[in-house]
N, C-alpha and C positions, 0 to 999 in steps of 0.2 A: 270137222264137218266140211263137206264139199258141195258146191252148188251144182246139182245134177240136172237142173232144168231152168228154163227161162223164168217160170213162175217162182221157183225157189229163190233165185237171185234177185228178182224184182221185189219180192216180198221183203227180203232182207234189207234192200236199199230203202224200201218204203218205211221201215221201222228205224233204221240206223242213220238215216239222213233226213233232210227236209223234203225228200221225194226224188225218185230216180229221174235222171235226164235221158233223153233219147240215146239209145245205144249202150248205156251203162250196164244194164242187166245182161245184154248179150256178151259183153266183154268179160263177165264173171263166170260164165258157164264153164263147168269142169275145173274151176279153180278153187283153192282152199279158202274158206272163210277166215282162217287164222292169218293167212298172208295179207288179205285186205285189211283186217283189223290191226295187225301190227304196223302196217304202213300208215294207216290213219293215225294211230297213236303217236307215231314218230314225227308226224308233220308239226311244224311250229304253229302256235295259235295265231289266228288272224285277229288283230287287235280292234276291238270296238271303239276304243278311245282314239286310235289313229284314224280310223275310218270316219269317226264323228268329226274330227278336224278337217279331213279331206272334204267331207260334205259341206262343212261351213265355208271353206275356201271356195268351193264351187258355187255355193249359194250367192256369195258376193255382197251380202248385206247383213245388217244386224250387228249388235255389239258382242254377242257370244252365241255359241251353239244352243239351239232350243230343243224342246222335246221332239218336235218333228224332225229336226236334224238328226237326232240320235236314232229315231225309228227308221229313217231312211238309210242310215248307216247299217243298222241291223239287217235291213232288206238287201243291201249290197252284199253283205256277207252270206246271208242265207241263200241268195240266188247264185253266187259265184265262187265262194271260198272252196278251197280244196279240203280243208279240215272239217268236213261235214259231220263226222261222228262226234268230234269234240264239241262243235257248236250245238249239235242236237242234244248231247248229254247236258251241256251247260244250260240249255233252255229248260230241260227237265228239272235240273237243280234249282233254277230260278223260281220254280213253282213249289219248291219245298222250303228253301232258304229265302223267303219272300222279302223283298224290299221294293218300294214303289214310288214313282214320281207323282203319284196321286196325292201323296203327303205334301201339304203346302210348304213345308220346310225344305223339300227336295225338288219341287216343281221347276225351279230355276237353276238346277245343278245337273244339266244334261251330261257334261263330261264326267262328273263323279258317278252318275248312274252307269255310264258306259264303262267306266273303270271297274265298277262292281261286277258288271257282266264279264269283264276280262278276268277278274278274280275267280269267278265260277269256271271259266274256260281253263284257267291255269290249273285248277284242282280237279278237273273232270276225270282224270286218270290217276290222280294222286291218292293220298291217304285221307280218309274221313277225318282223322284227328287234326291234320293240318288245315283242312277245309273249315272245320268248325272253329278253330282258333282264329283264322284270318277273317272269317265272317264276324266273329265276336269283336275283333279289333277294328273292323271296317267303320270308318266315320259315317258312311251311308247307313249302315245298320244301326250304329249308335244314335244317329239322328232319328231314324225311322221308329225304333223301339225305345226311345228316350233313355238310353244308357248314358249318353253324353251328358256330362254335368251332374251325374248321379252322386250325391254326397252322402257321407255317413250320417247315421241318425243323430239327433240332438235332443236330449231330454228336456232342455229348457224351452225350446221352441216347439217341441213335440214333432219335429221333423223326422220322417222315416224314409229309408232308401226306396227309390222307385223299383217296383216289382215287375215291370213290364217285360224286360229282357229275361229276367230269371224265370218267368213263367213260360215264355215262348221257346227258349232254348231247350226246355224239357218237353213241352207239349208238341211242338212242331218240328224242331230241328234234331231231335234225338229219340227219347224213350217213349213219347206219346202219353196220352192221358191214363191209359190202362195197361196192366201187365199182359204181355203177349207170350204165348208159347213160340217156339222157333218157327212154326208153320204159319204164324200170323194170327192164329185164333186167340181169343181172349181167355184168360183164366177167370173162373167164376167163383164167387164165395158161396157159402152155404145157402144163400137165398137166390142163387142163380144170377147175381149181378156182377158185372166186371169189377175187378179189384184195382183201385187207383195205384198209380206208380209212385205218387208222392203226396204230401200233405201241404196244407197252407203254411204250416211251420217251416217245411222245407223251402217253400218259395221265399218266405221272409228271410231265412238264413242265407239262401243263395243270393238274394238281392244285396245283402251285406258284402258278399264276395265281389259283386260287380259295382263297387263304389270307387270314385276317384278318377274315372276315365273321362278324358276330354279331347276335343279336336286338337290336332297338331298344326292344322292350316285351315284357313277360311274356305278354300276351294274344295275341301273334303276329299282330297286326293291321297292322303297318307294315313297310315294306321294311327289310331288314337294312342295317346300317352297317358300315363297315370300320374296324378298329383298326390303324393303320399299323404299330405295333410288332410285330404278329403276322403282317404280310404279308411274303412273300418278295419282296425288292426286287432280287434278282439277275437276270442275263440269262437268258432262256429261249428255247427253240426248240420250236415246236409245228407239226408237219406242214410242216417246212422254212421256217417263217416266224419271223423273229427278233423277240423282245421285248426291247428294250434295258433295261439295269439302271436302277433308280430310277424306273421308270414307275409312276405312281399306280395304285392297285388298280382303280378304276372305269374308268380309261382302258384298262387291260389287258383288262378284261372287255368293253368296247366293241369292242376290236380282235378278240378271240376271236369275238364274235357276228358281226362283219362277215365274218370269215374263214369261219365256218360258213354264213352266209347265202349266200355266193357260191361255196361248194364245189360242184362239178358234181354231186355225189350227193344234195345236200340237196333240190333241187326234186323229182326223181322219188321219193325216199324219203318225204318228207312228203306229196306228192300221192297216192302209192299208198295211204298209210295213211288219208288223209281219204276217198278214194274207197271204200275197204273199209268204213269206218264209216258211209257215207252212201248208197251206191247199189248196189255189187256186190262180192262177195267175190273175184271173179276178173276184174278189168278187163283188157281186151286191151292189149298194148303200145301200140297206136295211141291208145287212150283216155288212158293214162297220159302219153304224150308230149304230146298236145294240152293237157292240163291243166298239165303241167310247163312247157311253153313259156309259158303265161300267168303262172306263178309267176316265171319268169325276166324276163318283160317284159309288163306289163299293157296294152301298147299305147301307153303314154306314157313308157316308159323306166324304170318303177319295178319293182324286184324285191321279191317277197314280199308283194304286195298280196292279202290273204286274201279281200277282197270280190270281187275279180276271179276268184280261184281257185275259190271256192265257186260262183259263177255258172257257170264253165266246167264244174265237176263236174255240176251239175244240168241244164245245157242241152246236154250232149254228145249228138250224134245217136244214139249207141249205147244211151243210157238208155231211149229210146222205140222202138227198132227192132231191137235185138239179141234173139236167141231166149233163152228162159229159162235154157238151159244156160250162157249167157255173161253174162246180166244178171239175177242173183238174189243174195239174201243171206238167211240165216236171221235172223228177228227175235230179238233178245235176249229172254229170258223177261221181263225187267223192262219192256221196251218193248212187248211183246205186251199185257200187262195195261193199260199206260197207253193204248195205242191203243183197246182195247175200251172203257175208261171214257170216253174222249173221244167215241167214235162214238155212245155212248148217253147223252150229256149228263149226266155224273155230277154229283152234288151231295151235300155232307155232310148227314147227318140232324140232326134236332132243331133246325133253324134255325141251326146253326153256320156261321160265316163262313170257317172253315178246316178242312182235312182233319184228322181226329183218329184216323186209322189209318195205319200205316206199311206195310201190305200183307204183314206178316210176311216182310220182304224176303229174308232169308237162307234161311229154310226153303222158301219158295215159289219163289224165283227164283235162288237161289245168287249173287245180286249185288244191289247198290244203288249209286247214284251216289257216286263218290269213296270207294268202299269195297272196292277190289280187294285181293286177298291179297298182291300184290307190285307192284313198279314195272313189271313186264311185263304189267300189266293182268289182266283176268279170263281171257283166252285169248290164245294166240299167233297172230299174223297168218298163219302158214303151217300151222296145224293142219289136218290132213286125216284124217278118220275112215276106218277101214277100210271097204271096200265100194265102192259105185258112185262115191262122190266120189273116193276115192283111185285107183281103177282108171282114172278118166278124167283123172287128173292135175290135179284141182281141189282147192281148199281150202274149208273151212267153219268159220272160227274159232269162231263162237258155239257150235257143237256141243261144244266142249271142256268147257263147263259144263252141258251137258244130258245127263242120264242118265235111266234109267227112273224112278227115284224122284222126280226133279224134274218129269218129264213128268206123273206121277200127281198131284204136288202142284199143278201149274198147272191140270190138268184139274179137280181137285177144287175149286180156288179158283173157276174159271169157273162150275162147276155150282152152288157155294154162292152165288155172286154172283147168278145168275139166280133161284135159289130164294128168296133173301132178298127180292128185289124183287117177288115175286109173292105175298107174304103179306099185302098190304094192311094194314100196320101203322097203327094209329090214331095212334101216337106214335113216329115214326121215331127211332132211336137215334143219339145224337151221334157215337158211336164207329164208326158204319157209313157206308158210301158207298152212295148210291142212284142207280140208273140209270132211264132213261125208256124203257119198251118198249110204251107205249100204242099207237103206230101199228102195231106188229107184232101186238098182241092184236086190234086192230080188223080187220085183214086176215083173221086166223084166224076171228074171229067171223062174218065174211061168207063163210067157207069159200073164200077167195081165195088158194089155195096158190101160184098163179102170181105174184100180187102180192107175197106174202110172200117167195118165193124171189128175186124181182127186187129187192125192198127190201134184203134181206140181202146180195145181190150188190153193190148200190151202196154200202151202208154199210161193208162189210168187205173187199170184193174189187175195188175200183175199177170196179165194174160189169162185171167179167169173170170171174165165178165159173166154174170149170171145169165142163164138161158132166157129168163123173162125179159131182161133188158135188151138182149140181142133181138128178141122177137119184136119188141117195141120199135127198135130202130129199123128193122126190116119192113115193118108195117107202115112206118111213117114215110119211108122212102118209096116213091111210086114211079121213079124213072122219068118224071117230068123234066123237060128241058129248061130248068131254072139255071140261073148262074150258079156254077159249082160253089162259089163262095157262100151263096144263100143256103145251099144244102148243108155245107159244113157248119155254118152258124146254127142252123136249126137242129141238126143231129148231135153236134157236140154239146149244145145246151141241154138237150134231153139227157144225155149221158152224165154230164157233170152236175146237173141239178138233181139227179136221182139219189135216193138214200144209199144206194150201193157204193157210190163214190165217197160219200161222207162218213162211211163206217169202214174202218180198217178191220178186216177179219181174215181168218185162215180159210180160203176157199179151195185150196188145192186138194 
């Protein structure tokens, strides 16, 4: 695939990164997507743990990095890191392999959460098998889904193994609740109901597999270790597969992961989830099937190659040809703000080398990275709001966390951001973020409204701003001799508050 136009290149960057920066799309025109992709894959991962410590040092107070420290470190990386594709894929994975510092046991472990983010980055282009194992051994996940300290059953005390991780590794991290065809559609029984992938007995047996695991350090930085005395060494049966007695704990875990990797529902379930997080909320069955086929075989006989899967997701023909009704997704509130900052070349004030604001994440966006309210993420993949979305049999997961109060918060945030950056402060504040709108002001100073609209279209709408929004901007601008900065504030706010910006769709 070659980028044959500005719109094509810009849309690619809109999906594969946290948003295109000024000039990036132009630099890709007439270049091969594979060259860009391979270069991104080859870049070393930018470490969230290291950036979290840099943030803490710059902060200059407190006993240890906090949640806000970690979130600011995440923003540093999203705004400025070169390995954008890896970071974007890791963010998608964080909404599938969910762990969250909203859990009271993890709230004071910011470095450990940052380290878990690094784990996802490490495996973004690796094999799903390795990702699933490292997630399973993660002390953060062990704490979050109560696998840590999970002991074998005891008939005297009637103690039973904790079933939490056993349930979620199947339901959320691999095969899903119901059996899927390769195209993601559900198999139905004789009564027209989806067929479950597993039974309660399977959960109970799998819970026995995941016994004996404990933290290896109090900081939750290193993989869990197994205490053999607490591990159930009896014979087990999971989804009709026998686990003989006295099998070592890690060997049992490896067998479970291999079983889940090759289960026929894993490929379509995981691929459907990644597609929803990266390109469209409503992928066609054919799109899911094409990507799932790559998951099953990357062309060299390898199953679970995420590098090949992500490439298949981003280069599928539908991404650049299907109509908006089939190829669109609502931007998460958090990612909307990040995209705006990147498009306007954000920099911290006061000469600071790190971001010193956390965007008031919960109040403004109702979300932040690795901070979901439950293991089911911020929103459900099948959420369908009443109205035109539901009436057309579509879903819009991100709208589950968007209500009128948060729309107002986001709009006020955008307005305040533009206003702050037009005050010409002699001493920019370290705790603020500053954007560059000088090229927009120069166009207004020349009364070049056509150039302003075109630049806005290229910077925020992949060069394909809808006609109705263009007309709104033309009508709003009447050539009055206001300060150019005032016009920039007014017109950019109209563009960035519009639903056209907050929905990523194929408009080419």
